C-alpha positions in Angstrom: 0.0 0.0 0.0 2.8 2.4 0.8 4.2 1.8 -2.7 1.1 3.1 -4.3 0.0 5.7 -1.8 1.0 8.7 -3.9 -1.0 11.7 -4.6 -3.9 11.3 -7.0 -7.1 13.1 -7.9 -10.4 12.0 -6.4 -11.8 11.6 -9.9 -15.2 13.3 -9.2 -14.8 14.5 -12.8 -12.6 13.9 -15.8 -10.9 16.1 -16.8 -10.3 17.1 -13.2 -10.6 20.6 -11.9 -6.8 21.0 -12.3 -7.4 21.3 -16.0 -10.0 24.0 -15.8 -8.9 27.3 -17.4 -10.5 30.8 -18.0 -10.8 29.8 -21.7 -14.2 28.5 -20.8 -16.0 31.7 -19.9 -19.5 33.1 -19.9 -19.7 33.2 -23.7 -18.8 29.6 -24.0 -21.1 28.6 -21.2 -24.1 30.4 -22.8 -23.4 28.6 -26.1 -23.3 25.2 -24.3 -26.6 26.0 -22.5 -28.3 27.0 -25.7 -27.4 23.6 -27.2 -29.1 21.6 -24.5 -32.0 19.4 -25.6 -35.3 20.4 -24.1 -36.4 16.8 -23.6 -33.3 15.8 -21.6 -33.5 16.1 -17.8 -31.0 18.1 -15.8 -29.7 18.0 -12.2 -29.2 21.1 -10.1 -26.5 21.7 -7.5 -27.0 24.8 -5.2 -24.0 25.8 -3.1 -24.5 27.5 0.2 -21.0 28.6 1.4 -21.7 29.4 5.0 -21.2 27.6 8.3 -21.8 28.6 12.0 -18.3 27.2 12.7 -15.2 26.4 10.7 -14.1 22.8 11.0 -10.4 22.7 10.6 -10.3 19.6 8.4 -12.8 21.1 5.9 -11.8 21.2 2.2 -15.0 22.9 1.0 -15.5 26.4 -0.2 -17.2 27.9 2.9 -16.8 30.5 5.6 -18.0 30.8 9.2 -20.5 33.6 9.9 -21.8 34.9 13.3 -24.9 36.6 12.0 -27.5 35.7 9.3 -27.2 38.9 7.3 -24.6 37.7 4.8 -26.6 34.5 4.2 -29.8 36.5 3.4 -27.9 38.8 1.1 -26.3 35.8 -0.7 -29.7 34.2 -1.2 -30.9 37.3 -3.0 -28.0 37.1 -5.5 -28.6 33.3 -5.8 -32.2 34.0 -6.9 -30.9 36.4 -9.5 -28.5 33.8 -10.8 -31.3 31.3 -11.2 -33.2 33.9 -13.2 -30.2 34.6 -15.4 -29.7 30.9 -16.0 -33.3 30.5 -17.0 -33.0 33.2 -19.6 -29.9 31.4 -21.1 -31.6 28.0 -21.4 -33.5 26.9 -24.5 -36.7 26.4 -22.6 -38.1 25.2 -19.3 -36.1 22.1 -18.7 -37.1 19.3 -16.4 -35.0 19.0 -13.2 -34.7 15.4 -12.0 -32.7 16.2 -8.9 -31.7 19.1 -6.6 -28.8 18.9 -4.2 -28.1 21.6 -1.6 -24.5 21.5 -0.6 -22.1 23.7 1.4 -21.3 24.8 3.8 -24.4 24.3 5.8 -27.6 24.5 3.8 -29.7 24.1 6.9 -28.6 27.7 7.9 -31.1 29.0 5.3 -34.3 30.3 7.0 -37.5 28.6 6.1 -38.5 31.7 4.2 -35.3 31.6 2.2 -35.8 27.9 1.4 -39.3 28.7 0.2 -38.0 31.6 -2.0 -35.3 29.4 -3.5 -37.8 26.6 -4.5 -40.3 29.1 -5.8 -37.7 30.6 -8.1 -36.5 27.1 -9.2 -40.0 26.1 -10.0 -40.4 29.2 -12.2 -37.4 28.3 -14.2 -37.5 24.4 -14.2 -40.1 21.8 -14.4 -39.5 19.8 -11.2 -40.0 16.1 -11.9 -42.7 14.2 -10.1 -39.9 11.7 -9.1 -37.6 14.6 -8.0 -34.7 13.6 -5.8 -34.1 16.4 -3.3 -31.0 16.0 -1.2 -29.4 18.2 1.3 -26.3 18.3 3.5 -26.9 18.9 7.2 -24.9 20.0 10.2 -26.8 18.4 13.1 -26.4 21.0 15.9 -28.0 23.6 13.7 -31.0 21.7 12.4 -34.6 22.3 13.6 -37.7 20.2 13.3 -39.4 23.1 11.6 -36.7 23.2 8.9 -37.0 19.5 8.2 -40.8 19.9 7.9 -40.4 22.8 5.5 -37.8 21.0 3.4 -40.1 17.9 3.3 -42.9 20.1 1.8 -40.5 20.7 -1.1 -39.9 17.0 -1.5 -36.9 16.3 0.6 -36.2 12.6 0.4 -32.5 12.3 1.0 -30.3 13.9 3.7 -26.6 13.6 4.6 -25.5 14.4 8.2 -22.0 15.2 9.1 -20.8 13.0 12.0 -17.0 12.5 11.3 -16.0 11.1 14.7 -17.6 11.3 18.1 -14.5 11.0 20.3 -14.1 14.3 22.3 -10.4 14.4 21.8 -10.7 14.1 18.0 -13.5 16.7 17.9 -11.4 19.2 20.0 -8.5 18.7 17.6 -10.6 19.7 14.5 -12.9 22.3 16.1 -16.1 20.3 15.6 -18.2 19.6 18.6 -21.1 17.2 18.2 -23.0 14.6 20.2 -24.9 11.4 19.5 -28.0 12.9 21.0 -28.0 15.6 18.4 -27.7 13.1 15.6 -30.4 10.9 17.1 -32.7 13.9 17.3 -32.0 14.9 13.7 -32.6 11.4 12.4 -35.8 11.2 14.3 -37.1 14.4 12.7 -36.1 13.2 9.2 -37.8 9.8 9.7 -40.9 11.6 11.0 -41.0 13.8 7.9 -40.8 10.7 5.6 -37.2 11.2 4.4 -36.5 7.8 2.9 -32.7 7.8 2.7 -30.3 9.1 5.4 -26.6 9.1 5.0 -24.0 9.7 7.7 -20.6 11.1 6.8 -17.7 9.6 8.8 -14.0 10.1 8.5 -10.7 8.4 9.1 -7.2 9.8 9.4 -8.2 12.8 11.7 -5.8 13.9 14.5 -5.8 11.6 17.5 -8.1 9.2 15.6 -7.6 5.5 16.3 -9.1 2.3 15.3 -10.7 2.1 18.7 -12.5 5.5 18.6 -13.5 4.8 14.9 -15.2 1.6 15.9 -16.7 3.3 19.0 -18.3 5.9 16.7 -19.7 3.1 14.6 -21.1 1.4 17.7 -22.9 4.6 18.6 -24.5 5.4 15.2 -25.2 2.0 13.7 -28.4 1.5 15.8 -29.9 4.4 13.8 -29.6 2.1 10.8 -28.9 4.8 8.2 -29.4 3.7 4.6 -26.0 4.9 3.6 -22.7 5.8 5.2 -19.6 7.5 3.7 -16.2 6.9 5.2 -13.9 9.6 3.9 -10.2 9.8 4.4 -9.0 13.2 5.8 -7.1 15.0 3.1 -4.4 17.2 4.7 -3.6 19.9 2.2 -2.7 23.0 4.3 -1.0 24.6 1.3 -4.5 24.8 -0.3 -6.6 25.2 2.8 -4.9 27.6 5.2 -7.2 26.8 8.2 -5.8 23.2 8.1 -2.6 24.7 9.5 -4.4 24.8 12.8 -4.2 21.0 12.9 -1.1 19.6 14.6 0.5 17.3 12.0 2.2 15.3 14.8 -1.3 14.2 15.9 -2.2 12.8 12.5 -2.1 9.0 12.1 0.4 7.6 9.7 -0.4 5.6 6.5 -0.5 2.3 8.3 -2.8 3.5 11.0 -5.1 5.2 8.4 -5.3 1.9 6.5 -6.2 0.1 9.8 -9.0 2.6 10.5 -10.4 2.5 7.0 -10.4 -1.3 6.6 -11.5 -2.2 10.2 -14.4 0.2 9.8 -15.2 -1.2 6.4 -15.2 -4.8 7.7 -17.5 -3.8 10.5 -20.0 -2.2 8.2 -20.0 -5.2 5.8 -20.5 -7.5 8.8 -23.5 -5.3 9.7 -25.1 -5.9 6.3 -23.9 -2.9 4.3 -22.7 -3.2 0.8 -19.4 -1.6 0.0 -19.8 1.0 -2.7 -16.8 2.0 -4.8 -14.0 3.6 -2.8 -15.6 4.9 0.4 -19.4 4.5 0.5 -21.6 1.9 2.1 -25.3 1.2 1.6 -28.0 -1.2 2.7 -28.7 -3.8 0.0 -32.2 -2.4 -0.8 -30.9 1.2 -1.1 -30.8 2.6 -4.6 -27.0 3.1 -4.4 -26.4 -0.6 -3.9 -28.9 -1.5 -6.6 -27.2 0.9 -9.0 -23.8 -0.6 -8.3 -25.1 -4.1 -8.9 -26.7 -3.1 -12.2 -23.6 -1.3 -13.4 -25.3 2.1 -13.5 -23.6 3.8 -10.6 -22.2 7.2 -11.3 -19.7 9.7 -9.7 -19.8 13.4 -9.6 -18.6 16.3 -7.3 -20.9 15.1 -4.5 -19.5 11.6 -4.6 -21.2 8.4 -5.7 -24.7 8.9 -7.1 -27.6 7.2 -9.0 -28.2 10.4 -10.9 -28.0 9.6 -14.6 -28.7 13.1 -16.0 -26.1 14.1 -18.6 -26.2 17.7 -17.4 -25.6 19.1 -13.9 -26.1 22.9 -13.5 -24.2 24.5 -10.7 -25.5 27.6 -8.9 -23.8 29.7 -6.3 -20.2 30.8 -5.6 -17.7 28.1 -6.7 -20.4 25.7 -7.9 -19.3 23.3 -10.6 -21.5 22.2 -13.5 -21.2 19.4 -16.1 -22.6 19.6 -19.6 -22.3 17.3 -22.6 -19.6 19.7 -23.9 -17.5 19.9 -20.7 -17.3 21.4 -17.2 -17.8 24.9 -15.9 -17.1 26.4 -12.5 -18.5 29.6 -11.0 -16.3 32.3 -9.5 -15.0 31.1 -6.2 -14.7 34.5 -4.4 -18.2 35.3 -3.1 -17.7 39.1 -3.6 -16.6 38.6 -7.2 -19.5 36.2 -7.8 -21.9 38.8 -6.4 -20.4 41.5 -8.6 -20.9 39.3 -11.8 -24.5 38.5 -10.9 -25.3 42.1 -10.2 -24.1 42.9 -13.8 -26.5 40.3 -15.1 -23.6 38.0 -16.0 -23.5 34.3 -15.6 -20.7 34.1 -13.0 -18.5 31.6 -14.7 -14.8 31.7 -13.9 -13.3 28.7 -15.7 -13.9 25.3 -17.1 -12.7 22.8 -19.7 -14.2 21.5 -22.9 -14.2 17.7 -23.1 -12.5 16.2 -26.2 -13.4 12.8 -27.7 -10.4 11.4 -26.0 -11.4 12.9 -22.6 -14.9 11.3 -23.0 -13.3 7.9 -23.6 -11.1 8.2 -20.5 -13.8 9.7 -18.4 -15.9 6.6 -18.9 -13.0 4.2 -18.2 -12.2 6.1 -15.0 -15.8 6.3 -13.8 -16.4 2.6 -14.4 -13.2 1.7 -12.4 -14.2 4.1 -9.6 -17.8 2.8 -9.5 -17.7 -0.8 -10.5 -14.0 -1.7 -9.9 -14.2 -3.2 -13.4 -14.1 -2.0 -17.0 -14.4 -3.7 -20.3 -12.1 -1.6 -22.5 -13.4 -3.4 -25.6 -17.0 -2.2 -25.0 -15.9 1.4 -24.0 -13.7 1.7 -27.1 -16.5 0.4 -29.3 -18.9 3.1 -27.9 -16.3 5.8 -28.6 -15.2 4.5 -32.0 -11.7 3.8 -30.8 -9.3 0.9 -31.0 -8.1 -1.0 -27.9 -4.5 -0.7 -29.3 -4.7 3.1 -28.6 -4.6 2.2 -24.9 -1.5 0.0 -25.1 0.7 2.4 -23.1 -1.9 2.5 -20.4 -2.1 -1.3 -20.3 1.6 -1.5 -20.0 1.5 1.0 -17.1 -0.9 -1.4 -15.3 1.7 -4.2 -15.1 3.2 -3.2 -11.7 -0.4 -3.2 -10.3 -0.9 -6.7 -11.8 2.4 -8.0 -10.4 1.4 -6.8 -6.9 -2.1 -8.3 -7.1 -4.0 -5.0 -7.3 -5.6 -5.5 -10.7 -6.3 -8.4 -13.0 -6.1 -7.8 -16.7 -7.7 -10.2 -19.1 -7.2 -8.9 -22.6 -9.1 -5.6 -22.4 -11.0 -6.4 -19.2 -9.6 -4.8 -16.1 -10.7 -5.8 -12.7 -9.6 -4.1 -9.5 -9.0 -6.7 -6.7 -10.1 -6.2 -3.1 -6.7 -4.9 -2.0 -6.6 -2.7 -5.1 -9.8 -1.0 -4.1 -7.8 0.9 -1.5 -5.6 2.6 -4.2 -8.2 2.7 -7.0 -7.5 6.4 -7.5 -3.9 5.6 -8.3 -5.0 2.8 -10.7 -7.3 5.3 -12.4 -4.5 7.8 -12.8 -2.9 5.3 -15.3 -5.7 6.3 -17.8 -5.4 10.1 -17.0 -3.4 11.7 -19.8 -3.0 14.9 -17.8 -1.8 13.5 -14.5 1.6 14.5 -13.3 2.6 12.3 -10.3 4.8 15.0 -8.8 1.9 17.4 -8.4 1.2 18.3 -4.8 -2.3 19.6 -5.5 -3.9 16.2 -4.7 -4.4 14.3 -1.5 -2.8 11.0 -0.8 -4.5 8.1 -2.5 -5.1 6.2 0.7 
């Protein structure tokens, strides 16, 4: 594992955000939007970049606020961005899913949530089978907020837990209790939310196998439909607040591996299906069904059943995916507001996907989602020859020798040990990847 624990992208997109440039600007984005087919559904991602506290491990684009004023102002600009987007679309498209991310979306007031959905409903046709998901920080959730979100169709929620050991929580500035989580899950169940996910982490300062398993002991009686077990990515050169974490308290690679695998074994023993790299789901959950059927997907929110070919991002730093490529909004909230106030779609950068990119994107997504890819089939779909990937197959040989992949002609299968470094395996097919780059987190 140490041999392959280099830095590698998370492959929530391909090309990855490292390849985004200002060449994809508002003009390009408008042309891509105009070319969308009116009968194809789209997904919506709405970014709420505010928290009541700043967790020191966080890698998201967010900031802590002590009063609600900045959030209310932000929502006003967000409503304007939705209106501007609607004018750029070829018609009133159907939205099959809406994801509120952050930050802490449950910091929106009920009135702001109602205004947001009223504006979305004016611009998009919301599907009768709409999947509405939101991220939640438990200490700041109320029963009334859950009930309001349920009126808009909330059917999936993700609660941040991370780790319940007090020493770990102190080390990352994130206090939380089991009682808060139990209360939130109760409100969500009461409101009819069918799928609840708990986000857990490994590799945090002072985290051990013992307190990782103790956290599982506490939350598993809630029987969430899904759990995510993310590895902490220590990138203080990118996220300055991570400098507040004492590196000497971080577990080493061997300890991280023990935490990850021991927790995974416990979850599988409890009846959960292991999904891709770091997710787990009950067998009757749609995520597990999608993996079994080979229709699991991956985007910037992680593993998903969302099959829409277009994801429209709204809010500062939000990323969108269109058939032609990827776009990202301006990251700076002030600059994002300035663009919206000038009636501009606030795009900062992006990348157009070439035919070769689309081929490699499918290969990487299948490896990340199914731990298997039939290169013959993928090449046929993209009108390419398997021989064009001969260099990549050669680069897989060290992984074959070490028992991390099995290659049978053009069929590549990641073995159970290989799952742990599947990001490194995927990097073999990434024509842009530079192993020396320090932008990415460790693969394990």
